Phi, psi and omega in degrees: 000141182274143183247142188241141168242137187258127175277130181269162179294342179270358184097358188264158175242135179240152184139186001286155174228164178266167177302316173307323180290323173303313177306306179302304180306324182281323176294329182268002172081009178283343173225155176241180183294341176272350172308150177254139182228149175236122171282122178317127179089357184282186179245335179208167172285133173237162178292144179299324184299323180298314184289316180302309187298315186292316181294320181292320173303313182300312184295322180299307182297330182283323178294321184293322173295313181295318176304306182299324181294313180295329178288324173298312178302312180297321172300319177292326178296313188297314177302318186289338173284330179281351176281000000 
C-alpha cells in the first residue's frame, strides 16, 4: 500500500497517510487539489489533484474490467445452458 506525505502551509511535512486518508482530507477540505504530496519511494512532490485523478481513473478502469469479466461469465453460462 502506498503511503503519502502532505506538505502543510507552514512548510512542515505530515504523514505517512493512506490513499483513503487523502480522499477523506480532500472531502473535508483539509487539503485542496493544489496541496502537495510526496509518495513514499517517489522522486518529487506532486499536487493532490493529480494523485486523486490517477487513482480514481485506475479504480474506474478496474471496476469496468470486473463488470466486463462478470458479464462475459454470465454470457458463457447462458450459452452453455442453451446447448
